C-alpha positions as CSV (number, residue, x, y, z in Angstrom):
1,X,134.4,123.1,122.2
2,X,134.6,126.6,120.9
3,X,132.8,129.6,122.5
4,X,130.7,131.7,120.2
5,X,128.1,134.5,120.6
6,X,124.7,134.7,119.0
7,X,122.1,137.3,119.7
8,X,118.7,136.0,120.8
9,X,116.9,138.7,118.9
10,X,118.5,137.5,115.6
11,X,118.3,133.8,116.3
12,X,116.0,131.8,114.1
13,X,116.2,128.8,116.5
14,X,114.6,130.9,119.3
15,X,111.4,131.0,117.3
16,X,111.3,127.2,117.3
17,X,111.9,127.0,121.0
18,X,110.2,127.6,124.3
19,X,111.7,131.2,124.1
20,X,109.7,132.1,121.1
21,X,107.4,134.6,122.9
22,X,110.2,136.5,124.7
23,X,110.0,140.3,124.4
24,X,112.9,142.2,122.9
25,X,113.8,143.3,126.5
26,X,113.8,139.7,127.8
27,X,115.7,138.4,124.8
28,X,118.4,141.1,125.3
29,X,118.7,140.2,129.0
30,X,119.0,136.5,128.1
31,X,121.9,137.5,125.7
32,X,123.9,138.8,128.7
33,X,123.2,135.7,130.8
34,X,123.9,132.9,128.4
35,X,127.1,131.5,126.9
36,X,127.1,129.9,123.4
37,X,129.4,127.1,122.3
38,X,130.2,124.9,119.4
39,X,130.6,121.2,120.0
40,X,132.2,118.9,117.4
41,X,130.8,115.5,116.4
42,X,131.2,113.0,119.3
43,X,131.8,115.7,122.0
44,X,129.8,115.3,125.2
45,X,127.7,118.3,126.2
46,X,126.6,116.9,129.5
47,X,126.7,113.5,131.2
48,X,124.1,111.2,132.7
49,X,124.0,111.1,136.6
50,X,125.6,114.6,137.0
51,X,123.8,117.6,138.5
52,X,122.8,120.3,136.1
53,X,124.3,123.8,136.1
54,X,122.0,125.1,133.4
55,X,119.8,124.7,130.4
56,X,121.0,124.0,126.9
57,X,119.2,125.4,123.8
58,X,120.3,124.0,120.4
59,X,121.0,126.9,118.0
60,X,122.0,124.5,115.2
61,X,122.8,120.9,114.9
62,X,121.7,117.4,116.0
63,X,122.3,115.9,119.4
64,X,121.5,112.4,120.8
65,X,120.3,112.0,124.4
66,X,121.1,108.5,125.6
67,X,121.2,106.3,128.7
68,X,123.6,103.5,129.6
69,X,121.6,100.3,130.2
70,X,122.4,97.6,132.7
71,X,123.8,95.7,129.7
72,X,126.4,98.5,129.3
73,X,125.0,99.4,125.9
74,X,123.9,102.9,124.9
75,X,120.1,103.4,124.6
76,X,119.1,106.5,122.6
77,X,116.1,108.0,124.3
78,X,115.7,111.1,122.1
79,X,117.2,112.8,119.1
80,X,117.3,116.6,119.6
81,X,117.4,119.2,116.8
82,X,117.6,123.0,116.3
83,X,115.3,124.9,118.7
84,X,115.1,122.0,121.2
85,X,116.1,122.6,124.9
86,X,117.9,120.0,127.0
87,X,118.2,119.7,130.8
88,X,115.1,121.5,131.9
89,X,113.6,118.5,133.7
90,X,116.7,118.0,135.8
91,X,116.8,121.7,136.7
92,X,113.2,122.0,137.7
93,X,113.2,118.8,139.7
94,X,116.6,119.4,141.4
95,X,117.7,116.0,140.1
96,X,120.6,114.6,138.1
97,X,120.5,114.4,134.3
98,X,118.8,111.2,133.3
99,X,120.6,111.1,130.0
100,X,123.9,112.1,128.4
101,X,123.9,114.5,125.5
102,X,126.4,114.0,122.6
103,X,126.8,115.9,119.4
104,X,126.0,113.8,116.3
105,X,127.4,116.6,114.1
106,X,129.0,120.0,114.6
107,X,126.4,121.7,116.8
108,X,126.1,125.2,118.3
109,X,124.4,125.3,121.7
110,X,123.5,128.1,124.1
111,X,123.9,127.5,127.8
112,X,121.6,129.3,130.2
113,X,122.6,129.1,134.0
114,X,120.1,127.3,136.2
115,X,119.3,130.2,138.5
116,X,118.6,132.6,135.6
117,X,116.4,130.0,133.8
118,X,114.4,129.4,137.0
119,X,113.9,133.2,137.5
120,X,112.6,133.4,133.9
121,X,110.1,130.7,134.5
122,X,108.9,132.3,137.8
123,X,108.2,135.6,136.1
124,X,107.0,134.6,132.7
125,X,103.7,132.7,132.5
126,X,103.9,132.0,128.8
127,X,107.3,130.4,129.2
128,X,106.0,128.3,132.2
129,X,103.1,127.2,130.0
130,X,105.4,126.1,127.2
131,X,107.4,124.0,129.6
132,X,104.2,122.3,130.8
133,X,103.5,121.5,127.2
134,X,107.0,120.0,126.9
135,X,106.4,117.8,130.0
136,X,103.1,116.7,128.5
137,X,104.6,115.8,125.1
138,X,107.4,113.9,126.7
139,X,105.0,111.9,128.8
140,X,102.8,111.1,125.7
141,X,105.9,110.0,123.7
142,X,107.1,107.8,126.6
143,X,103.6,106.1,126.9
144,X,103.6,105.4,123.2
145,X,107.1,104.0,123.3
146,X,106.1,101.6,126.1
147,X,103.1,100.4,124.1
148,X,105.2,100.0,120.9
149,X,107.8,98.0,122.7
150,X,105.1,95.6,124.0
151,X,103.0,95.3,120.9
152,X,105.0,96.0,117.8
153,X,107.5,93.8,116.0
154,X,111.1,95.0,115.7
155,X,110.6,95.6,112.0
156,X,107.5,97.7,112.7
157,X,109.5,99.7,115.3
158,X,112.4,100.2,112.8
159,X,110.1,101.4,110.1
160,X,108.4,103.8,112.5
161,X,111.9,105.0,113.7
162,X,112.8,105.9,110.2
163,X,109.6,107.9,109.8
164,X,110.3,109.7,113.0
165,X,113.8,110.6,111.8
166,X,112.2,112.1,108.7
167,X,109.6,114.0,110.8
168,X,112.4,115.4,113.1
169,X,115.0,116.3,110.5
170,X,113.3,116.5,107.2
171,X,114.8,115.7,103.8
172,X,117.9,116.9,102.1
173,X,117.5,118.9,98.8
174,X,116.9,115.7,96.8
175,X,113.5,115.3,98.6
176,X,114.1,111.7,99.7
177,X,117.3,111.5,101.8
178,X,116.7,112.0,105.5
179,X,118.8,114.9,106.7
180,X,120.9,113.0,109.3
181,X,123.9,110.7,109.2
182,X,123.2,107.8,111.5
183,X,125.1,104.5,112.2
184,X,123.5,101.1,112.3
185,X,124.4,101.0,116.0
186,X,122.5,104.2,116.7
187,X,119.5,103.0,114.7
188,X,119.5,99.7,116.7
189,X,119.7,101.8,119.9
190,X,116.7,103.9,119.0
191,X,114.6,100.8,118.1
192,X,115.8,98.7,121.1
193,X,117.4,95.8,119.3
194,X,120.8,94.4,118.4
195,X,122.9,96.0,115.6
196,X,122.8,92.8,113.6
197,X,119.0,92.7,113.7
198,X,118.7,96.3,112.7
199,X,121.1,95.8,109.8
200,X,119.2,92.7,108.6
201,X,115.8,94.5,108.8
202,X,117.1,97.6,107.0
203,X,118.2,95.3,104.2
204,X,114.7,93.8,104.1
205,X,113.1,97.3,103.9
206,X,115.6,98.1,101.1
207,X,114.8,94.9,99.2
208,X,111.1,95.8,99.5
209,X,111.8,99.2,97.9
210,X,110.6,101.2,100.9
211,X,114.1,102.7,101.5
212,X,117.6,102.9,100.0
213,X,120.7,102.8,102.0
214,X,123.8,104.9,101.2
215,X,126.4,104.5,104.0
216,X,125.0,106.3,107.0
217,X,122.3,108.0,105.0
218,X,118.7,106.6,104.5
219,X,116.5,107.5,101.5
220,X,112.8,107.0,101.7
221,X,111.8,105.7,98.3
222,X,108.2,104.7,99.0
223,X,106.7,106.4,102.1
224,X,103.4,104.6,101.8
225,X,105.1,101.2,101.9
226,X,107.1,102.4,104.9
227,X,104.0,103.5,106.7
228,X,102.4,100.1,106.1
229,X,105.6,98.4,107.4
230,X,105.5,100.5,110.5
231,X,101.8,99.7,111.1
232,X,100.9,103.3,111.8
233,X,97.8,104.7,110.3
234,X,96.0,108.0,110.9
């Protein structure tokens, strides 16, 4: 972990985050309160079942938030990206972290101490409203996830998971490769199945010409086919 320093008023990630409406004065004050660090791939940012000391805002990178199941396996609950914040629920509830956060690639993260973050929320109505929106979005996603687990096949969930990866991280310059390197184990963890099942179903989607696989990279060849496989329609 390497310590860095990035000014909030120059940070493009801030404009994607809950801090997008901070005044120049507030952004300058936040600069003095925060610490910014770089985590290498595989490094733990915070651990499940530990009490929070502050909020983490992703300046750049990709981070997985996961829980250890009763089976001892990792279950990925969320994949975070540039502009996302992590740990706010634990801070505001006075509880432990419900997930561990691990860098999936070299990532720069800004740490904001709990007491400073709480004081910001108390005096900034716009910030408080954005956090309420985050809570609402997380609840909606959790409700949809429960429904999908009950009603969708594993293949449908896998196809939907690939579409969500594309929505979260976008494409590389070629316009079809999803901009994340992800293992079969991690894909299985997102979908909620065994690695062997995920590998077999990825091969099926590839055979159907919905996707192409290139190591840890996934290319979407036919998005319409993938949408039909996911059984999601607007």
